[in-house]
FIMAR-117066 format. One record per atom (N, C-alpha, C, O): x, y, z. Coordinates in steps of 0.001 Angstrom, whole numbers, plus 500000, padded with zeros to 6 digits. Last residue first. Example, Ala and Ser with C-alpha at 12.3 -4.5 7.8 and 13.67 -1.06 7.14 Angstrom:
2
512850497750507080 513670498940507140 512900500030507870 513409501138508039 513190494310507800 512300495500507800 513200496700507800 514236496681508465 
//
This chain:
367
332325709343155557 332866710569156136 332432711781155331 332793712908155669 330122706618156296 330699707551155327 331177708821155992 330516709333156895 331199704265158716 330185705208158283 330833706214157332 331976706618157547 333165702525159667 332910702588158234 331723703442157820 331279703352156675 333588702598162435 334735702495161526 334369702883160096 335171703499159393 331219702579163794 331996703817163792 333162703782162824 333673704831162431 330172699923163639 329653701007162788 330541702238162716 330609702881161668 332126697074163285 331792698151164202 331381699383163398 332152699850162560 332945695039161632 331605695573161417 331203696617162435 330041697021162460 335455694245162454 335303694812161112 333965695501160928 333858696449160149 334948693106164963 335743694323164845 335486695021163512 335320696239163460 333607690823164164 332893691830164954 333626693166164908 333003694225164825 335700689517162861 334531689920162085 333695690952162826 333132691855162207 337541689063164957 337907689944163851 336702690386163037 336673691522162561 336318689278168352 336573688559167109 336827689530165959 336379690677165990 335952691028170505 336779689837170665 337165689176169357 338234688573169262 334246693092170573 335584693384170069 336503692165170111 337687692260169790 331947692355171815 331912692463170359 333258692819169752 333393692843168529 332650692599174465 332455691253173923 332481691273172399 332969690337171765 332656695397174594 333902694661174781 333798693242174254 334748692729173662 329932695932174244 330904696409173268 332205695628173380 332788695240172368 328837694850176560 328505694254175260 329495694666174184 329859693868173321 329985696658178424 330269695229178491 329981694523177181 330773693696176730 328794699060177639 330250698912177550 330637697434177570 331515697009176820 326096698471178206 326526698819176853 328025698622176664 328466698081175650 326221698013180970 325717696975180079 326185697231178650 326621696308177963 327097700458181935 327946699278182127 327524698144181197 328368697402180694 324873702032181246 326192702323180682 327101701104180772 327790700758179812 322898700839182848 322780700821181386 324123701081180728 324473700418179752 323929701401185420 323679700015185015 323614699907183492 324202698997182907 323840704155185481 325142703492185470 325015702042185024 325890701519184333 321035704480185506 321842705066184448 323196704372184348 323646704038183252 320345703255187887 319853702679186639 320652703204185454 320919702466184505 321672705010189712 321980703581189674 321554702936188367 322309702153187790 320479707473189275 321908707320189012 322290705843188876 323116705474188041 317251707161187658 318126707200188835 319584707024188420 319879706493187349 315583709341185504 316281708060185624 317255708161186803 317993709139186923 312670711164186517 314103711121186193 314679709717186374 314298708996187297 309532710991185135 310340710467186247 311818710406185856 312177709661184944 308185711915182893 307642712248184210 308559711878185376 308388712389186483 309612711015180684 309258712426180791 308903712792182227 309281713857182715 309859708314181002 311095709082180826 310836710578180965 311740711331181326 307212707515181032 307949707515182298 309254708303182195 309706708891183178 306392707324178437 305996708506179210 306805708625180495 307048709730180981 307449704767177812 307915705963177100 307619707221177932 308489708074178109 305899703219179540 307347703291179769 307974704453179008 308925705066179493 303380703610178392 303626704013179771 305109704142180089 305527705048180809 303703702420175936 303500703866176000 303766704398177400 304306705491177574 303874699767176889 305010700387176192 304895701902176233 305869702594176529 301301699460177989 302480699302178850 303710699948178214 304498700597178901 299703699760175752 299596700740176836 300804700667177778 301264701685178294 300489697463174372 300725698790173795 300670699867174875 301501700775174899 299497695496176101 300944695644175931 301288697003175330 302269697629175733 296751695898175779 297353695979177114 298861696209177012 299427697018177748 296394695335173099 296142696693173597 296789696915174959 297308697994175244 297096692524173097 297826693525172315 297642694929172872 298622695641173096 296041690278174148 296577691259175102 297339692386174401 298121693105175022 295309688550172229 294232689038173089 294706690125174042 293899690810174669 297728687762171097 296881688713170390 295773689298171241 295339690425171002 300585687705172984 299276687077172853 298336688112172233 298164689205172774 303402689119171168 302485688989172303 301260688147171951 300952687916170781 306553690293170756 305637689307170197 304712688871171320 305170688314172319 307757693680170430 307395692509171238 306525691581170412 305843692015169484 309678696718170625 309057695627169887 308749694460170818 309392694279171852 310334700106170049 310125699078171063 309317697979170401 308361698271169682 312680702199168342 311537701304168368 311530700456169628 312575700135170193 313583705311167006 313689704412168160 312477703502168132 311358703971167922 315204706370163952 314047706180164815 314410705265165985 315410704547165949 316461708605161328 316554707548162340 315286707440163162 314404708296163086 318576710124158795 317299709903159469 317466708789160493 318493708111160520 320961710194157398 320165711416157488 318779711209158092 317897712049157908 322293707743157867 323063708949157588 322240710211157793 322755711202158308 320492706174160634 321085706194159302 321803707525159084 321909708337160003 319637704119163392 320098705412162897 320804705263161552 321607704350161355 317603702902165711 317989702593164339 318342703915163659 317464704732163381 317716701737168979 317797702929168142 318301702510166759 319322701830166655 315437699302170346 316668699621169616 316591701013169016 315520701439168585 314152696929172699 314114698258172089 315462698552171446 316503698110171934 312016694047173427 313251694813173425 313061696167172778 311958696520172360 310968690715173850 310646692124174012 311962692892174059 312924692429174673 309579687478173541 310635688429173202 310122689855173356 308974690152173026 307217686691174950 308473685964175096 309630686887174750 310549687069175548 304608688291176891 305465688165175715 306630687249176026 306993687046177184 303216688559179249 302469688744178009 303302688544176755 302764688617175650 303697688733181984 303724687420181336 303070687440179972 302440686462179568 303836691022183529 302585690735182842 302541689330182249 301456688789182031 306449690902184695 305253691177185501 303965690705184826 303115690075185455 308231689954182588 308376689577183994 307107689742184806 306717688829185534 307265691045180129 307480689608180307 307477689223181778 306799688275182173 306734693739180708 305862692990179802 306047691489179945 305072690739179885 308626694577182758 307203694901182799 306365693913181992 305414693323182506 311135693574182058 310604693303183386 309098693534183437 308373692777184084 311353694580179448 311422693137179701 310789692805181047 310000691866181157 311187697359179878 310168696671179089 310164695171179348 309102694557179456 313501697839181522 312146698173181964 311074697397181200 310158696841181806 315932695155181695 315404696432181207 313952696619181645 313283695680182075 317047692759182252 316765693614183408 316189694957182997 315975695820183849 317533691650179800 316511691009180628 316186691798181894 315170691543182541 317981694587177664 318366693305178241 317268692763179131 316188693347179213 317049697028176657 318348696514176248 318752695185176817 319820694687176461 314818698799176802 314659697403176385 315935696735175980 315933695939175042 315338701187178340 313989700801177930 313885699317177625 312983698640178118 318074701291178658 317221701322179852 315838700793179506 315237700045180278 318722701313175952 319164700204176793 318339700143178069 317949699062178509 317655703732175095 317128702484174532 317526701287175380 316750700341175515 319303705485176580 317851705455176799 317255704148176303 316449703524176994 321772704935175397 321568704643176817 320078704558177136 319642703671177870 321263705811172783 321683704433173020 321456704031174475 321002702921174754 320720708516173242 319651707643172764 319999706178172984 319127705383173333 323247709414173946 322164709498174923 321032708556174543 320455707882175396 324453709006171479 324930708268172652 323890708291173774 323689707291174463 323185710767169765 323007709328169564 323453708520170775 322888707464171062 323655713425169906 322700712879170879 322529711373170753 321810710762171544 325222714127167741 325893713809169017 324956713249170084 325415712660171063 324418712613164660 323966713527165702 324622713162167037 324584711996167432 324968710705162819 326034711645163124 325650712652164208 326481713458164624 322626709283162395 323754708614163045 324841709585163496 325557709308164459 319767711502162989 320672710664162212 321851710150163033 322045710523164189 316816711061165085 317778711870164333 318772710938163676 318646709718163785 313682709951165357 314715710566166188 315590711469165327 315144712530164888 310246708935165504 311385709475164775 312400710073165734 312046710626166775 309200706045167413 309071707415166950 310359707862166278 311416707258166455 307222703001167905 308383703871168034 308122705260167533 306981705631167257 306464699683168151 305955701006168465 307144701928168689 307979701673169558 305462696730166822 306616697617166929 306071699028167090 305303699505166254 304322693379167328 304107694816167261 305417695567167444 306340695109168118 302717690486166487 304029691121166563 303828692620166384 303233693065165402 300788688084167957 300742689409167358 302109690056167567 302592690156168695 300992684565167240 301329685750168009 300977687004167229 300882686987166002 300320682633165463 299957682394166856 300257683590167750 299821683625168900 298859683847162383 299974683414163221 299483683228164652 298368683620164997 297870684941159493 297436683885160405 298640683343161180 299359682476160683 298037688436159323 298597687159158894 298202686130159940 298203686420161136 297475691817158523 296964690569159086 297682689377158480 297907689321157271 298891694726159456 299006693696158420 298546692373159049 299162691879159993 298558698183159991 298182696836160404 298337695889159223 297949696226158104 299980701113161134 299889700209159987 299612698810160509 300338698304161365 299426704439162203 299408703008162500 299293702231161196 298595702647160272 300522707582163580 300151706720162458 300228705254162866 300993704878163755 299774710702165132 300200709298165263 299680708460164090 298535708617163665 300453713547162975 299623712833163941 300132711403164064 300854710935163184 302102714564161089 301448715530161981 300516714871162986 299858715561163765 305023714163159228 304039713487160068 303435714507161017 304166715240161684 307724713749157245 306429714418157276 305459713591158102 305111712468157736 310789714001155845 310143713683157118 308833714459157190 308837715690157196 312396712748153115 311370713706153515 310693713215154789 310094712140154808 315792712360152300 314625711829153004 313669712947153377 314090713980153898 317204712597149114 317017713219150414 315727712713151037 314692712647150374 318674709780147500 317617710773147605 317527711334149016 317749710619149993 322271709557147237 320946708999147477 319932710127147638 320294711278147882 324709709831144668 324025710393145835 322661709746145994 321986709430145015 327817708329143650 326365708492143509 325774709055144801 326278708786145892 330902709817142827 330117709106143829 328623709374143629 328216710523143457 332569709432139676 331925710239140713 331029709392141610 330476708378141183 335103706779139285 334061707707138851 333465708498139987 333810708270141147 337160704944139312 337311706174140094 336278707215139700 336550708413139773 337053701356139691 336732702584138961 336783703817139874 336484703730141065 339842699383140685 338506699886141017 338235701188140274 339111702051140229 342309698175140321 341455698378139159 340084698938139457 339231698970138570 343460697834142809 344061698804141887 343141699119140711 343194700221140164 342836696137144830 341781697038144352 342322698111143409 341711699166143237 345190694754145362 343996693981145002 342919694868144389 342166694418143526 346930696874146099 347188696064144915 345929695348144435 345635695336143240 345717697828148442 345957698738147316 346158697958146018 345626698328144972 345895695479149951 344589695993149543 344733696953148369 343959696896147414 348659695280150333 347937694195149672 346585694674149154 346176694318148049 349162697655151756 349769697444150430 349040696359149649 348825696496148445 347751697096154088 347375698246153265 347931698101151852 347244698393150874 349227694902155016 347826694740154633 347363695885153752 346655695665152770 351683696019155675 351621695008154630 350198694863154105 349984694719152902 350884697687157787 351471698271156574 351409697291155405 351117697686154276 349703695728159700 349015696879159142 349609697379157818 348887697481156826 349175692418159661 350270693380159767 349833694615159003 349616694557157792 346502690812161489 347066691413160281 348273692264160633 348390692769161750 344209689324162875 345644689015162852 346263689506161553 346517688726160636 341779691920162692 342246690669163275 343749690530163199 344483691491163428 340606693367159603 340695693299161061 341198691940161503 341065690944160791 339977695696157149 340746694479157457 340969694463158956 341466695437159522 337630697155155069 338050696968156450 338801695643156559 338315694603156115 337040699570152696 337564698221152907 338106698139154325 338937698952154732 334493701342151098 335315701240152307 335750699793152454 334927698883152349 333447703337148353 333857702034148884 334747702184150115 335633703037150163 332984705539146883 331830704991147611 332179703708148361 331301703067148938 335297706074145522 334878707043146535 333658706603147328 333324707221148339 335411703887143664 336357704014144772 335848704920145882 335955704575147059 332151702433142966 333328703221142620 334172703445143869 333712703224144989 329472701316142372 330620700565142879 331919701241142422 332672700701141612 327621703055141060 327725703013142515 328974702326143063 329481702718144114 327630702932138286 327319704207138927 327650704216140417 327929705275140980 328145700284137698 329057701305137182 328865702640137893 329821703392138082 325848699125138858 327169698866139429 328176699915138966 328980700389139768 323872700062137121 323830700428138540 325200700232139189 325653701068139971 324687698874134677 324553700331134799 324619700755136264 325336701694136611 324570696123135309 325825696729134850 325785698241135049 326752698826135538 321861695790135951 322901695525136948 324218696200136574 324894696777137425 320649696430133513 320316697193134716 321386697018135790 321771697979136456 321556694493131764 322013695870131573 321725696736132802 322473697669133095 320082692275132602 321530692300132807 322070693728132706 322944694120133480 316961693408134081 317780692889132983 319272693029133306 319661693809134176 314081692645135995 315391693294135905 316242692614134840 316239691389134718 311707691252136353 311913691951135085 313252692674134967 313530693265133924 311409690127138840 311157689262137675 311554689917136356 311722689229135349 311766692325140477 312790691269140458 312629690400139217 313620689986138614 309308693612140059 310545694232139583 311650693182139470 312383693153138482 307516691880141237 307322692197139820 308563692866139230 308846692712138042 308412691824143913 308550690649143059 308417690979141586 309135690413140762 310397694505145145 309085693940144838 309233692837143799 310083692916142912 313003694615147679 312288695066146493 310910694444146360 310338693930147321 314593694256149860 314504693148148901 313762693530147623 313880692849146605 314119696595151278 315451696367150706 315400695281149638 316088695376148622 311118698357150745 311734697117151205 313089696942150516 313194697121149302 310999701914151266 310899700725150422 311615699540151056 312583699699151799 311410704183152701 310255703378153064 310097702111152247 309184701321152486 313542705444151574 313685705003152968 312527704114153409 312651703374154385 312487706146148960 313473705075149151 313613704570150587 313788703369150792 308902706459149382 310196707051149061 311250706004149436 310935705061150163 306125706144150405 306608705815149072 307811706678148690 307735707514147790 306850706001153940 305946705901152805 306630705570151496 307598704810151467 308090706305156379 308596707074155240 307757706947153976 307942707719153035 306683704839158399 307374706099158694 307591706945157448 307317708145157446 305693702552157092 304779703452157788 305418704820158000 304768705847157802 308087701413156235 307065701786155251 306091702784155858 305708703756155207 309235700866158683 309866701881157841 308912702330156733 308926703495156336 307392698870159499 307527700107160272 308189701210159445 307757702362159495 307744696829157685 306453697506157725 306555698832158469 305886699802158115 310308696032158369 310059696580157041 308747697360157014 308656698420156394 309768695048160927 310689696178160778 310523696832159406 310592698056159294 308156692854160488 307549694032161105 308453695259161009 307963696389161009 309741690803159611 308970691560158632 308427692852159212 308259693836158493 310650689669161993 311575690404161131 310813691313160175 311201692461159958 308413688531163043 309208689342163955 310322690096163221 310878691054163759 307421686964160886 306809688265161195 307625689129162155 307537690355162087 308427685223158577 309100685536159840 308611686905160295 309309687902160112 307322684951156112 306957683943157102 307681684128158433 307564683285159322 308525686906154644 307099687063154932 306637686087156009 305679686359156732 311030685761154334 310892686921155215 309430687150155588 309128687541156716 310376683796152448 310849683402153774 310668684538154771 310218684328155898 309802685380150242 308738684560150840 309113684126152255 308266684095153148 312356686386149767 311271687303150124 310123686551150781 309540687022151757 313599684018149037 314081684741150221 313017685730150703 312808685888151906 312170683498146705 312004682594147849 312537683212149137 311995682962150214 313168685604145165 311735685572145495 311472684630146657 310636684925147512 315859684839144954 315490686106145591 314035686075146037 313713686473147156 315612682428143520 316221682437144855 315805683683145614 315439683604146787 314540683287141092 313769682401141959 314296682372143372 313520682301144326 316688684803140166 315386685441140394 314542684601141351 313921685116142281 318724683044139654 318747683753140937 317456684521141206 317163684852142355 318252682135137076 318097681208138210 317970681958139522 317204681563140401 318817684489135625 317490683880135560 317251682949136737 316175682964137335 321519684856136266 320541685884136626 319137685286136651 318361685537137574 322639682624135081 322649682726136542 321657683780137016 321024683612138059 322297683272132397 321664682061132924 321584682109134445 320587681688135034 323878685609132135 322418685669131977 321699684446132543 320612684572133106 326380686430134396 325963685395133443 324432685413133339 323751685248134351 327992688510135568 326558688622135318 326106687683134205 325523688108133207 330611688674136408 330370688549134965 328889688634134596 328563688812133423 332502690772138625 331365689871138367 331044689839136882 331185690842136182 334941692082139642 334880691384138349 333688690444138162 333867689379137572 335004693329142160 335469694063140983 335114693421139655 334993694114138645 333986691514144021 333549692911144036 333855693616142715 333049694405142222 335285689124143521 333829689182143486 333339690618143326 332395690888142584 337929689999143957 337530689487142639 336018689546142479 335517689962141435 337875690581146671 338118691671145716 337705691253144306 337185692069143545 337453687986147658 336442689020147882 336636690184146909 335660690715146380 339830686660146772 338496686190146382 337460687299146514 336677687532145593 341923688128147910 341875687926146464 340473687538146013 339985688027144994 341314687875150614 341348689195149991 341229689076148478 340509689848147845 341674685165150943 340307685693151062 340228687114150500 339191687514149970 344475685089150492 343558684357149624 342128684901149726 341453685074148711 345652686540152506 345898686933151112 344863686315150178 344432686935149206 344804685001154759 344287686356154515 344475686786153058 343557687335152449 345537682530155666 344797682574154402 344307683987154068 343472684148153177 346651682764158118 347555682381157033 346885682438155669 347556682401154637 344477683264159807 345311684389159375 346250684040158219 346610684912157428 341485681635158845 342778681550159518 343697682625158938 343697682867157732 338928684028157877 339641682749157808 340863682790158714 341222683829159268 336131685583156446 336974685442157632 337621684068157589 336963683068157303 334719687973154272 335221686614154491 336155686653155693 336870687629155918 332033689960152858 333095689669153815 333503688204153791 332754687327153359 330394692804151671 330887691473151313 332042691148152254 332940691971152433 327515694963151843 328795694487152354 329096693069151919 328199692233151806 325918698006151068 326033696577150785 327419696148151258 328389696888151091 323812700623152493 325074699991152103 324893698523151779 323903697886152139 321353701610153217 322386702550152814 323696701906152365 324596702605151901 319629699459153780 319101700665153142 320209701522152544 320027702103151474 321574696523152931 320719697301153818 320229698534153066 320399698633151851 322814693286152389 322373694546151798 321417695217152773 320557694564153366 325636691113152696 324383691661153206 324087692966152484 324995693661152028 327390687972152582 327203689352152172 325861689818152720 325047689005153158 330005685704153643 328627686033153286 328591687465152765 329630688085152538 331941683205155320 331786684255154324 330316684489154033 329490683586154162 334580681546156835 333206681995157024 333019683188156094 333854684092156081 336728678949155525 336358680349155717 334877680499156062 334039679699155646 338117676603155067 337308676733156282 336859678146156563 336633678508157717 339265676301152669 340134676837153730 339349677080155018 339863677694155953 337224675363151108 338425674528151231 339400675039152283 340267674293152740 335341677390150986 335089676252151872 336355675428152106 336536674859153183 336541678976149005 336389679488150370 336158678354151369 336717678361152466 336376677234146818 337672677735147253 337607678269148680 338521678038149472 333618676807146636 334507675677146894 335866676143147395 336446675528148290 332606679374146039 332259678723147298 333201677576147637 333549677388148803 333836679852143477 333991680766144612 333754680029145923 334601680056146816 333066677734141901 334483678070141980 334768678969143180 335816678857143817 330324677786141973 331004676738142728 332496677016142849 333127676574143809 329769679843140169 329525680052141591 330269679020142440 330786679350143508 332332680289137666 331132679634138182 331003679861139683 332000680048140381 334724681676137059 333522681880136247 332244681235136749 331161681603136295 336960683399138359 336242682236138895 334853682232138254 333901682737138849 337776685543136862 338788684595137326 338175683296137815 338779682229137706 335387686862136377 336273686565135247 337296685490135631 337636684631134817 332926685177138441 333776686306138085 334622685922136875 334570684784136409 329813684194139946 330861684013138953 331602685294138638 331004686368138571 328005684675141927 327625683720140882 328654683573139769 328400682906138765 328288686592143807 328713685250144200 328537684233143073 328878683061143237 327102688756142676 328563688806142828 329138687471143291 330342687242143180 324406688263142898 325068687940141633 326585688000141720 327279687365140926 323739689233145446 323676687792145161 324510687433143933 325226686431143926 324023691989144941 324840691318145977 324873689810145743 325931689189145835 321954692366143109 323340692498142683 324292691829143669 325255691178143266 319754692159144828 319918691179143747 321377691183143274 321965690122143064 320167694485146339 320197693175146987 320416692063145958 321182691132146203 319855696440144355 321073696393145176 321250695018145811 322348694462145818 317244696029143322 318412695698142509 319679695582143350 320504694706143088 315126696910144755 315526695528144982 316783695149144234 317343694078144465 313790699062142402 313829698728143825 314074697232144023 313323696397143520 313724700239139930 314725699179140138 314820698782141613 315833698220142030 311757702149139988 311735701196138880 312728700054139059 312596699012138416 312379703840142040 311265702927142239 311257701820141194 310816700702141459 315962703834142375 314710704440141956 313608703398142122 313885702215142321 318310703582145153 317569703067144003 316450704009143591 316040704877144362 319503704135147463 320182704633146265 319455704211144994 319935704458143888 318160702807149392 317978704258149359 318736704916148201 318619706123147988 318998700172149148 317686700530148609 317462702042148549 316659702512147743 322480700783148410 321400700042149041 320085700552148506 320054701284147517 325706701629148616 324708701207147627 323690700331148342 324026699248148823 328561702190149411 327370703012149618 326383702739148486 326254703516147540 330067699163150380 329835700152149344 328544700903149661 327565700316150121 332665697330151930 331381698009152029 331265699037150920 332241699698150563 334292694401152616 334186695466151633 332768696024151694 331793695291151531 336415692888154878 335043693347154661 335086694500153666 335831695462153853 338267690239156084 338233691306155078 336760691621154813 335962690720154556 339791689063159047 338564689319158289 338803690423157277 339461691420157573 341609686414160595 341556687740159992 340308687854159138 339830686869158576 342630684624163592 341873684794162347 341958686228161851 342331687137162592 343831684578165996 344236683535165052 343595683710163688 343967683028162732 345157687303167905 344053686647167217 344597685617166230 345696685775165698 347390688616168822 346969687402169507 345814686679168852 345519685541169215 346357691897167991 347428690976168384 346880689773169153 346018689910170021 344691693130165619 344277692517166882 345322691479167288 345180690301166959 344325696058163623 345125694915164077 344652694425165446 344267695215166308 342431697288161423 342245697125162869 343043695901163325 342484694807163406 342151699656158870 342893698494159383 342783698471160898 343006699477161572 340315700796156219 340358700783157679 341083699512158119 340662698408157771 340426702794153441 340899701527153993 340983701680155507 341644702588156012 338597704254150819 338948704283152239 339328702882152718 338631701908152432 339137705886147771 338959704600148447 339437704709149891 340537705192150157 339879708210146490 338762708264147428 338493706969148161 337689706951149094 342150708209145005 340899708001144273 339664708006145183 338541707829144711 344141708422146932 343881709565146060 342564709438145306 341927710445145000 342908706838149964 343728706912148764 343319708098147893 342267708699148106 343073707016153371 342259707430152225 343177707600151016 344108708406151041 343018705012156173 343851705471155065 342942705808153892 342135704980153469 342787704762159593 342030705043158371 342975705633157332 343647706632157585 343366702359162080 343928703372161207 343067703515159963 342666702523159352 342826701672165550 342549701433164147 343103702602163339 343282703701163864 342938700163168720 343602701020167745 343155700658166333 343111699484165966 340859700286171433 341169699519170236 341748700447169175 341101701417168781 
//
């Protein structure tokens, strides 16, 4: 898959990924701003700010102005916030690319932070947090990072804490955005049915007004652990959700490819070791899997499952047994090739659509 990276004088990075034959195009704007760029006093602001960019701009002063215009062309659009980045995207018929670029750039560059909308959105954010609490198979990932990293940005919940969300002020959003939403912290990805040179020119024009201030730095992660740790959170549910893993290394480490293959062998599909053992043989879980989670300067491997609470210890021992198996028993050539083929096959499927192309991690990790 051919892609081109263009770096402007102000540090803005543009990634173009043409896809001949596609009927759609995607624009994705990423910024190095997430919970790991926050202080404890504003934890959750990055995610709150993402919401507010949909609540009105200088050109489109009301939230309905944004959503109605995107809906009128049948666009798919959303945003997301993670530990290390925030993203805004829209995907539409290729004939509407200029329009979705205009809308997304307007949201990114010109939010107005209407005080009335900020007050209303507090309730929305808190209800999103409540929703996450009611989805334990998702919540367990937040608990695991809390266990690993403790009271430092890497261990904080991306959504923040309710008491902070209730007290953030308009000035807090303006200050944080001024410090983080700058050219050198921003990556713009255009993928799908695009003409590369024309698209680069359009993006340059749309983002001509982006601030060129210094790039904000996130806190350095402290890795400290001398014994196995455990975190338990009780909730009245029909399943016990568990995640068992260990520290690895960062996204830029060349061993990441080996880790991806190891994780696939462990829990990458219905033929993986964990799936066959815990679901196929033991009948102890419905969902089971494993993933490498890698960031700029830290990472971990996890194995996860939702199990009958009465069989929790049994499943934990089975997971530990599969971890130990990598030490005591070489992976066969056949199983190794099977995992590689599975990963490559999934990658090819993920290259079929413009939005999947735009979100391929290798394109937009900070350089």
